[in-house]
N, C-alpha and C positions, 0 to 999 in steps of 0.2 A: 504494500500500500504506500502511496506517496505521502511523505511526511507533511507537506504543506497544502494539501488539498482541503479546501473549506467547503462544506456543504451549505449551499445557500438556496433559498427559495425566493425568487424575485418575481413579482407580478409582471404580466405582459405589458409591453410598451409599444405604442403604435409607430414610433419613430425609430429610424436606424441609428440616430445620433445618441451618444452616451458620453457624459462628461468623464474625461480621463482623470484617474486618481493616482497619486504618487505610489500607492501600494504595488502597482504593476509595472512601474517604470523599469525598463530594461529586462522585463520578464516575458515569458511565453505562455499563452493560453492555447492548449490543444483542443480542437473541436472535432468531435466524431459523430456524425449523423448515423443513425442506425434504423433500418426498417427490416425487421424479420431476419436479421443475420446474427442472432445471439451467440452461436457457437464460435463464429469467426471473430466477433467482437471481443470475446474473451482473449483471443490471441493478440489482438491489437492493444488492448489495455495492458496485458502482461508485458508486452514489449516496452511499453512506456514505464511500467513499474521497475523493470530491470535497468532502465536508463538512469533513474535517480539523479537527474541533472540539476545543478544549482540554478540554471537559468529557467527551469520549469516552475511556473506558479500554480497552474491548475489544469485539470482535465475536465472538459464538459462533454458529456455524452447526451446527444439529442435523440430522444425516442420519437421517430417520425411516424407516429401512429401505428406501431407494431401490433399485429393481431396474433402472431404466433405465440403459443403458450410458453414454450421453452425460452423464447427470446424475452418475454415479459418477466419470467422468473429470474433470468440472468441479469436483467436490468435492475430488478429489485435487490439482488445480491450485491451488485456493484454499488448501489446507493447505500446499502448497509455497511459496505467496506469503506465508505467515506468519499466516494466519487459523486460528483454533482450530476444527477440524471434529470434532464429537462424533458418533461412529457409535452409533446405537441401533437396536434391533429395532423394526419397525413396530407401535407400540402406540397410535397416534392422536395427535391434535393436542395435547390436554391433557398427555399424558405427555411428548411431545417438548419442549414449553415448560418443563415442570417440570424436565426433565433439564438443559436449558441454564441455567435460572435457578438451579438448585441449585449449579451450579459457578461462577456469576458472582461476580466480586470487587467489582463496583460497588455503591455504596449505592443507586443508582437503576436501575431496569430499564425497557427499552423493547423490547417485542416488535415485530418487523416481519415482515409477510407476505413470503414469498419472491418474490412477484410484484409487490410495491409498491416505492416509492422514497421515500427520506427527504429532508427539506429542512433546511437549516442552522439557521434561526431557531428551529426547534422545540426543539432541544437548549439553545440559549442561554437563551431565555425560560422554557422549562419548568423547567430546572435552577435558574434564578434564583428562580423562584417557590417551588420545594421547599426551597431553602436558606434563604430568608428567612421561610418560614412553617412552623414546626416541626409545626404541627397539620395541615398539608395533606398528603393522602395520594396524590392522583391528579391529573395534569394531562392534559387531552385537547384536541385541536384539530380544525379543519376539514380536509377533504381535497379535492384536485383530482382529478377523474376523468380517465383517459386510456384509450385502447383502443377498445372498442365504443361508448362515448359519452363526451362531455366535459362540463365544467361543474364548478362548485364545490358541495360538499356543506356547507351551512350547518347546523351542529349546534346544538341548543338548549342553553341554560344548564342546569345540573344541577337536577333536581327529582326527589325520591324517588318520588312517585306516578307520574310519567312513566316512571321506570325500572322500577317494579313492573309497569306496563302492558306494557312492552317495551323492549328494548335500543336505545340510540341512540349508544353509545360504541364506537368501533372498537377492535380489538386494539391498534393502534398508539397507546398512551397511556403516559405516563411515570408510574411509581409507585415507592414505596419497597419495597426488597426485604424489609424488616422486616414490612411489611404483608402481603406474599405469604406469609411464614412464619407469621404470626399466623392467617391464614384457612386454612392447609393447602394452599396452591397451587391450581392448576387441578384440577377434578374429572376424574380419569382413568377414571371408571366411568360416564360418561354413556351411556345406552342408544343414543343416536344422536348423531353428530357435527354440529356447527353452532351450538350455543348455549353453548359453553364460556365465551365472553366474558361473556354475560349472567349466567350462574350465578356467575361470579367477581366481577363488579361488585356483584351483589346481596349476596354474602357480605362483600365489603369494606364496603359501606354499612351492613350489619348490625353490623359491628365499629366503627361510628362513623367510618369513613374519610371524609375530606372531599374532594370533587371540585371542581375549578375548570376552566372552559372557557376555552381560549386562542383568542380570536376571530380566528384567522388560519390560513392553510393550513400544516399541519405536515408533510404527506406527500402523495404522489401515489398514488391508489388505482386499480389496474387494473380496469376494468369489462369483464366478460365473463360467460361461463356460470359460474354458481356452484353446482356440484352439491351442495356441503355445505348451502347455505341451502335449496335445493330439497328435499333429503332431510329437513332439520329441519322444513320446512313440512308435508311429508307426514305426519310423525310428531308434529305439534304437540301434540296432547292428551297423548300419552305423555310428552313432554318436560316439559310444564307440570306434570303430576302428579308427575314425578320431582323437578323443581327445587323446587316449592313443597310437596312432601311431606317435605322434610328437616325434622328437629326445629327447627333454628334459623330456619326459614322460616315458622313457624306464624303469627307476627304479620303477615308480608307476605302470606301466603295469605288471611288474614281481610280484610286491606285490599283485596286484589285482588277477593275475592268481593263485598265491600260496594260497591266501585267498579263492578263489573259490574252489580249489581242497580240501582245508582243510574243508570247509563247506560240500562238498560232502561226504568226509570221515566221518565227524561227523554224518551226516544224516544216513549213512550206519551202523555205529556202533550203533546208536540209534535204528535203525530198528532191528538189531540183538538182542539187549538187550530186546526190546519189545517182540520179538519172543520167547526168552528164558523165559521171565516172563509168556508169554501166555502158553507155554508148561508146565511150572511148576505149572500152575494153573489148568491144566486138571486133572480130576478124575483118568484117566488111569495112568497118571504119578505118582500121589500120591500113587495109589494102587501098582504099580510096584516097587516104591521106598520102600514101606513097606514090600513087599515080599522079596526083596533083602537085607533087613536089617540084617538077620541072617548070610548071606553069607559074608557081609562086616565085621561083628564082628569076624567070624572065620578067615578071612584073616588077620585082625588086630592082633589076638592072635597068629597066625602062625608066623607072622613077629617078634613078641616080643620074641619068643623062638628061633629064628634063627638069 
């Protein structure tokens, strides 16, 4: 059990804003939404308990309307162990995260999937970067897969154009709570679940939030069937229109459209170059070029005399 976890029962607040108090200065609040994943949640919380990091202030588990009996029992046990379990109606991932972050006392926030596991070095180095760089907003790291597949996920350094093309930063990233407040939290009205993270990172970037990649494994990511990602892929066009249809995303939408046109143009140029190379490789082309060589030489001589 974490030594400094305080059980608090705070009434619901309509606003995302929350006055920052000195108790959480330089500290991390970990927020774990959970919907009927009690068994896996145990592993996630256990990984945090093993960390016992001085930078960790609290763990907030958000029960997103779980109906599974086993999950509800595990949530009760976690609350008895001293963890703060916040019961919310099932309103989706974005709403669950916002509910937990809204009540967080920490200066820094780390959302953790209820089926993933945290590593110690992430908090140490991530918090150090945020403390020593006041302009830095987000620290993200690589992941180690476990479950259906294994191996390390090597995430790229931050690049805005790459982010506009598609998300490459996991939920499990350290960021300042103040930044979350400034962008209005996670979007709770996404037409389909699965791209809340991407939408959030784009809005953070739009607020001039600075991202830094920590080139080491910060957490273990459970690999398995991801119904949310599959659902998002099925409704890809609707989600793209929703995200980039927001007024604050006008600039990013134009950049994305220009980039798509540029990629199409590059593909066409590549096809033409491939066609030219194929033609030049034909025997008939080489034979014709050889037969025309004398004519080209005569034309060159003619031009030299005139």
